[in-house]
C-alpha atoms as one frame of an Amber mdcrd trajectory, in Angstrom:
protein
 101.789  64.650  50.574 101.443  68.451  51.221 102.144  70.415  48.179 104.680
  73.236  48.320 102.559  76.211  47.451 100.324  75.090  50.469 103.041  74.059
  52.024 104.504  78.282  51.543 100.738  79.369  52.563 100.339  77.870  55.480
 103.844  78.960  57.072 102.835  82.634  56.124  99.701  82.259  57.136 101.298
  81.200  61.073 103.737  83.515  60.755 101.045  86.290  59.863  98.730  84.965
  63.106 102.624  85.231  65.564 102.991  88.527  64.235  99.451  89.761  65.176
  99.533  87.909  68.358 102.999  89.734  69.458 101.895  93.194  68.877  98.637
  92.436  70.512 100.671  91.250  73.586 102.560  94.804  73.334 100.186  96.854
  72.874  98.611  95.044  76.191 101.665  95.807  77.862 101.737  99.200  77.002
  98.428  99.769  78.586  98.736  97.951  81.467 101.826  99.934  81.917 100.768
 103.136  81.312  97.779 102.700  83.732 100.309 101.290  86.677 102.667 104.694
  85.916  99.315 106.994  86.150  97.815 105.442  89.198  98.964 106.711  92.361
  98.622 110.799  90.748  95.201 109.751  89.921  94.624 108.211  93.585  96.487
 111.445  94.854  94.356 113.861  92.811  90.922 111.963  94.080  91.731 112.363
  97.821  92.318 115.649  97.544  96.078 116.429  97.623  97.954 117.917  95.259
 100.919 115.902  93.825 104.177 117.200  93.761 105.186 119.607  91.163 108.568
 118.289  90.932 108.770 114.564  90.810 112.502 115.076  91.961 111.911 116.728
  95.139 110.936 113.807  98.004 107.735 114.604  99.806 108.129 116.333 102.873
 105.505 113.842 104.827 105.669 110.614 102.354 102.837 109.299 105.657 100.907
 111.531 106.117  99.893 111.847 101.836  98.984 108.447 102.140  97.273 109.212
 105.123  98.917 107.376 107.682 100.133 108.388 110.855 102.617 106.754 113.346
 101.491 106.489 116.643 104.450 107.827 118.861 104.919 106.275 121.931 104.087
 108.528 125.005 105.641 107.810 128.938 102.362 109.597 130.172  99.918 107.661
 129.094 101.086 105.348 130.704 102.081 106.291 133.831  98.348 108.176 133.322
  97.372 104.743 133.055  99.378 102.942 136.087  97.720 105.485 138.467  94.140
 104.700 138.326  95.509 100.970 138.617  97.908 101.778 141.925  95.270 103.633
 143.640  92.432 100.756 143.092  94.673  98.513 144.637  95.532 100.898 147.823
  91.676 101.105 147.858  91.467  97.079 148.034  94.324  97.080 150.676  92.268
  99.038 152.688  89.018  97.566 152.301  90.541  94.231 153.817
């Protein structure tokens, strides 16, 4: 049988170890969250672009800040691609 004094000591040890583990998890989570929050700013600074001085204002061109540009559909380019195909068909038709 376990003595009451040993039982009390074991409970205290388990409680202290539990508190240390919880403190460790909270500290680790805080470090991870700090890195996540400062991550995009450090990436922007390393790319040579300055972050907005006022975080309340949205960026003017968010895609340009990320280095991505949308591709606009150009009707003139499609016509330019179709014209050589039509001229090739005409040349082939004359050859036959």
